[in-house]
C-alpha positions in Angstrom: 117.8 105.0 101.5 115.8 107.5 103.5 117.7 110.3 105.3 116.1 112.1 108.2 117.0 115.6 109.4 115.6 117.5 112.3 113.9 120.8 112.0 113.4 122.8 115.1 110.0 124.5 115.3 108.8 126.7 118.2 105.5 125.6 119.7 103.6 127.9 122.1 104.1 125.4 124.9 107.5 123.9 124.1 110.0 123.3 121.3 108.9 120.5 119.1 111.4 118.5 117.1 109.7 117.5 113.8 111.2 114.8 111.6 111.5 115.5 107.9 112.3 112.5 105.7 114.2 112.9 102.4 114.0 110.3 99.7 116.4 109.9 96.7 114.9 110.6 93.3 116.8 108.1 91.1 114.8 108.9 88.0 116.2 112.4 87.9 119.7 111.5 88.9 123.0 111.7 86.9 123.4 107.9 87.0 126.6 108.0 84.8 128.3 110.4 87.3 127.1 108.2 90.2 128.6 105.1 88.6 131.8 106.8 87.8 132.2 108.1 91.3 131.4 104.7 92.8 133.7 102.9 90.4 136.8 105.1 90.9 136.5 104.6 94.7 135.6 100.9 94.7 138.2 99.6 92.3 141.1 100.1 94.8 139.3 97.8 97.2 139.5 94.9 94.8 143.2 94.4 95.5 142.6 94.7 99.2 139.9 92.0 99.0 142.2 89.8 96.8 145.0 90.1 99.3 142.7 89.3 102.2 141.3 86.2 100.4 144.7 84.9 99.3 146.0 85.1 103.0 143.4 82.5 104.0 143.3 84.3 107.3 140.0 86.1 107.3 140.3 88.7 109.9 136.8 89.8 110.9 137.9 93.3 111.8 139.4 93.8 108.4 136.3 92.4 106.7 134.2 94.8 108.7 136.4 97.7 107.8 136.2 97.0 104.1 132.4 96.5 104.4 132.1 99.9 106.1 134.3 101.5 103.5 132.0 100.2 100.7 128.9 101.4 102.5 130.4 104.9 103.0 131.4 105.1 99.3 127.8 104.2 98.3 126.2 106.6 100.7 128.5 109.5 99.7 127.9 108.8 96.1 124.2 108.9 96.6 124.5 112.2 98.5 126.6 113.8 95.8 124.8 112.7 92.7 121.2 111.7 93.6 118.8 114.5 94.3 116.7 114.2 97.5 113.4 115.8 98.3 110.9 115.5 101.2 108.0 113.1 100.9 105.5 115.6 99.7 107.8 117.6 97.4 105.7 116.9 94.2 102.4 117.3 96.0 102.5 121.1 96.5 99.4 121.6 94.4 97.4 118.8 96.0 94.1 119.9 97.4 90.8 118.5 98.7 89.2 118.2 95.2 92.1 116.0 94.1 91.6 113.9 97.2 88.0 113.3 96.2 89.0 112.5 92.6 91.6 110.0 93.9 89.0 108.3 96.2 86.5 108.1 93.3 89.2 106.5 91.1 90.0 104.0 93.8 86.4 103.1 94.2 85.9 102.7 90.5 88.9 100.5 90.3 87.6 98.3 93.1 84.3 98.0 91.2 86.0 97.0 88.0 88.4 94.5 89.7 86.2 93.0 92.4 82.7 93.7 90.9 81.5 95.2 94.2 
């Protein structure tokens, strides 16, 4: 999931609304806390789903409500326990020299793989 926030920046001519995208970093997250939070909030929905299925009257609105509740639990869990950073968070030390090295590495790989 990618979350977008708006940062207001002043431009000499007009205000510009710049979009900054934030991405979850699952590899640094507290996964056990995330699972626990999700589990404790999703378990009560099991009985609601069982009741809905045993009625044999699938009310579309109720199904949509339960679906939206599940999604809100997952989104709030991600917000609480999964750190988010902007796209270039780990590239603060990237410079032109590293761009050249990266391009050289790509060209070397192409030569090895394709022989061109």
